[in-house]
C-alpha positions in Angstrom: 0.0 0.0 0.0 1.4 3.4 -1.0 1.0 6.2 1.6 1.1 9.9 1.1 0.8 12.8 3.5 -2.7 14.2 3.9 -3.7 17.5 2.3 -2.0 20.4 4.0 -3.9 23.4 5.3 -2.7 26.9 4.2 -1.1 27.4 7.5 0.7 24.0 7.3 1.9 24.8 3.8 3.4 28.1 5.0 5.1 26.3 7.9 6.5 23.6 5.6 7.9 26.3 3.3 9.5 28.1 6.3 11.1 25.0 7.6 12.5 24.1 4.1 14.0 27.5 3.7 15.4 28.3 7.1 15.7 25.3 9.3 18.9 25.1 11.2 18.2 21.5 12.3 19.4 19.0 9.6 17.0 16.4 11.1 14.0 18.6 10.9 14.9 19.7 7.3 15.3 16.1 6.1 11.9 15.2 7.7 10.2 18.2 6.1 11.7 17.2 2.7 10.0 13.8 3.2 6.7 15.6 3.8 7.2 17.9 0.8 8.0 15.0 -1.6 5.1 12.9 -0.3 2.8 15.9 -0.8 3.8 15.9 -4.4 2.6 12.3 -4.6 6.1 10.8 -4.7 6.1 7.2 -3.5 8.0 6.3 -0.3 10.4 4.1 -2.2 11.4 7.0 -4.5 11.7 9.4 -1.5 13.9 7.0 0.3 16.2 6.6 -2.7 16.3 10.3 -3.3 17.1 11.3 0.3 19.2 8.2 1.1 16.9 7.0 3.9 15.4 3.7 4.7 12.0 3.1 3.1 10.3 2.1 6.4 11.6 5.2 8.0 10.0 7.3 5.3 6.7 5.6 5.8 7.0 6.1 9.6 7.6 9.8 9.1 4.6 10.1 6.8 2.4 8.2 9.3 3.6 10.4 12.2 3.0 13.6 10.2 -0.5 12.5 9.3 -1.3 11.8 13.0 0.4 14.8 14.6 1.4 17.4 12.1 4.8 19.2 12.4 5.2 18.5 16.1 5.6 14.8 15.3 8.5 15.6 13.0 10.6 17.7 15.5 13.5 15.8 17.1 12.7 14.5 20.5 14.9 15.3 23.5 17.4 12.5 24.1 17.0 10.4 27.1 19.8 9.4 29.5 22.2 11.3 31.6 24.9 13.5 29.9 28.5 12.5 30.4 30.1 14.5 33.2 33.7 15.8 32.8 36.2 15.3 35.5 37.4 18.3 37.6 40.7 18.3 35.7 38.9 18.3 32.4 36.7 21.2 33.5 39.7 23.2 34.6 41.4 22.6 31.2 38.2 23.7 29.4 38.0 26.9 31.4 41.7 27.7 31.0 41.6 27.2 27.2 38.2 29.0 26.8 39.3 32.1 28.7 42.6 32.3 26.8 43.1 33.8 23.3 43.2 31.2 20.5 46.3 32.9 19.2 48.1 31.9 22.4 47.7 28.3 21.2 48.8 29.0 17.7 45.3 29.1 16.2 44.6 31.4 13.2 41.4 33.0 14.6 40.8 35.6 17.4 37.8 34.1 19.2 36.6 30.7 20.1 33.4 29.2 19.0 32.0 26.3 21.0 32.6 23.9 18.0 36.2 25.1 17.5 36.8 24.9 21.2 35.5 21.3 21.3 37.6 20.3 18.3 40.7 21.8 19.8 40.2 20.2 23.2 39.7 16.7 21.7 42.6 17.1 19.2 45.0 18.1 22.0 43.6 15.3 24.2 42.7 17.6 27.0 39.3 15.9 27.2 38.4 12.5 25.9 35.1 13.4 24.2 32.9 16.5 24.3 30.2 18.4 22.4 29.6 22.1 21.9 26.4 21.8 24.0 28.4 20.3 26.9 31.0 23.1 26.7 28.3 25.7 26.6 26.8 24.3 29.8 30.2 24.1 31.6 31.0 27.7 30.6 27.6 28.9 31.8 27.8 27.0 35.1 31.3 28.6 35.8 30.4 32.1 34.7 32.8 32.1 31.7 31.8 34.0 28.6 33.2 34.6 25.2 34.2 38.2 24.6 34.7 39.5 21.1 38.3 40.6 20.5 38.8 44.2 19.3 41.5 43.7 16.7 42.2 47.4 16.4 43.7 47.3 19.9 46.3 44.6 19.0 49.6 45.7 17.5 53.0 44.2 16.7 54.7 47.3 18.2 56.4 46.4 21.5 55.8 49.9 22.8 52.1 49.8 21.9 50.8 49.8 25.5 52.7 52.9 26.5 51.8 54.7 23.3 48.2 53.8 23.7 48.0 55.4 27.2 49.6 58.6 25.9 47.2 58.8 23.0 44.0 58.5 25.1 45.2 61.2 27.4 45.7 63.6 24.6 42.4 62.9 22.9 39.7 65.4 23.6 36.5 64.1 25.1 33.3 64.8 23.2 30.6 66.8 24.8 27.2 65.2 25.1 24.5 67.0 23.4 20.9 66.8 24.6 18.2 66.3 22.1 
């Protein structure tokens, strides 16, 4: 028996288009593609072949959509406890995250969570980690990423003393009231 998604309402059509255009979740995007193809009366076998999915999985997605709309397509929260890092690993994460990437020979000026995770695993400072876990650790410890102002950096060894003299000689602007 060949199954297709049910007729979409106008609101559902708009939501499907929105997901297909701007979804940041690869899982949700792939599932929305299944719904879109099925809405065009493409058979489950052809959808599975086109999207490199298992045919039964495509049928399951179509059935779940028909029963519960887009809420049934959204990824469910994973069960189970997250892996905890040891105290030494947390200390290493905080040390690296609060340091400049250039101090470690990296070619960029700020860490992203993904770059930080890759760096920590590559240097074997932690066994395995994710960007989400690092974000949670940094939040719990009050560490934040600060954007580097590149104009303050200079190769001149006397830059710090020159900078102080420059700010003292610069006239302050008067505030105007509007």
